[in-house]
N, C-alpha and C positions, 0 to 999 in steps of 0.2 A: 231579363225579367219580362214576363208577359202578363199583363193584367187584363182580364176579360170579364165582361158582364154577360151572363147567359140568361135564358128565360127561367132557369132553375135556381142558380146561385152564382154569385160572383166568385171568381177564383183567380189566384195569382200563382204563376210558376216561376221559380228561380233556378237557374242552371249554373253550376260552377265546378271547378276541378277540386278534387280532394284525394284522399287516400286512406288506406288501412295500414296499420302497423305490421311490418314483416318481421320474421324471426330474427333477422340480423339488426333490427332496430330502426331501419329506414321505413319509408312508406311507398306503397305502389301508387299508380296513377289511376284515378277513377273519375268518370263523369257522373255527377250527382244532380238529380232533379228533385226539387221539393215543390209539391203543389199544395197550396194553402186553400182550404175550403171556407166558404162564407167570409171571404177576404174583401171587406168593403173599403179598407183604407190601406194605402201603401205609400211609402216615400223613399227616395234614394238620395245619396250624396257621395261626393268624393272624399278621399283622404289619402295621404301619402302612403306609399307601400312600406315605409320604414316605421309606421305607427300601428298600434293595435287598436282595439275597440275603445280604449280609453280616449282616443283622439276625438271620438264623437260623444263624449261625456258619459260613458258607462264605466263601471268599475267591476272587475272580475271578482267573484267570491273567493276563489283561490287562484293565485297567480304566481308566476316565477319571480323570485326576488333574489337576484344574484347577477354576476357578470354575464354579458350576452354570450360568451364562449361556452357557458354551461347550460344554455337553454335546451339544446337538443337532447342532451343526456337526461336532464330533468323531465322533459316531455316524455321520453321513452319510459323512464321509470314510473312516472305517474300513470301513463297509459297501461303499462303492464300491471300495476298495482290495482287500478280501479276498473280496467276493461274499457275505459272511455278516454278519448283524446281530451286532455285538460284545456286545450285552446283550439277548439274545433272550428270556430268561426260561425257556429250556429248556436244562438242563445235565446233564452226566454227572460225578459226583463222582470225582475222580482218586484221592482217598484217602477211604476210608469205614470208620469204626469200626463203623457199623451192619452193613454187609456182612460185615466180618471177624468179627463176633460171631455170625453165623449158622452152622448146621451145614454141613459140607463140601459137601453136595449143592447148597446154594444159593449157594456161592461160585464154583463152576466154571461159567464161561460166563454168569454173571449180572452185571448192572450196577446201580449205584445212580443212578437218574434223579431229577432235581429239576425241577419245574415251578413257577416263582416268578411269582405274579401280583401285582396291585396291593395287594390286601388280605390275601392269604394264600398258602400254598404247599402243594404235594403232593410227597411223596417216595415213590418206588417202587423195589422190587427186582424186576427182570424180566429176561428173556433178550433180548427185542428189542421193536420197536414198528413200527406202521404209522401213517401220518398221512394226513389228507385236509383239504382246505381249500375254502371257498366264499367268494365275494364277499358281503359283508354291507353292504347299502346300503338305506336307506329302510325298514327293518324291524327287528324284534327279532332278535338274533343267532341264536336257535334257529330262526327262520323261514327263514333262508338255505338250509337243506337242502331245504325244500319248494319254494322258488322257483326253484331251478336246480341243474344238476349240479355235482359237485365240479370245480373248475378245476385242482386239483393233488393229487397223491398220491404216496406213496413208502413206503419202509421203511428201517429202519436197525437197527444194533446199538448202537454207541456213537460 
């Protein structure tokens, strides 16, 4: 995570490994970079790689409820059904005590984003975000940017 203050707007970038669903049900490897605009607040923390976002006191709206051996099959089916990974690691808090505790200026048109990784998480209060992704193959994740152009990009609010 890089959080920088500029003369125009504060922004924060988070880089992590992810993937897209492949035809056979597995995922490929991608370097994903999300840059949050007007990000005045961010915080991080660790958690065990055997725990999900629930370990940091969040509840998933829809989550897997079964034996761990069935998780990957459930994830594939949900992803195919909805077109989105059901447990992506990138979330928007639907209820946020942190956001509500901030001055009015930061509550209007701002969102509480959570990026949950294997060993830790990042929480951010920001207006919007842009993302880019690169195929990450046979190299260190950070080298993917140098080895080829971004193969996907977009922007969003919540």
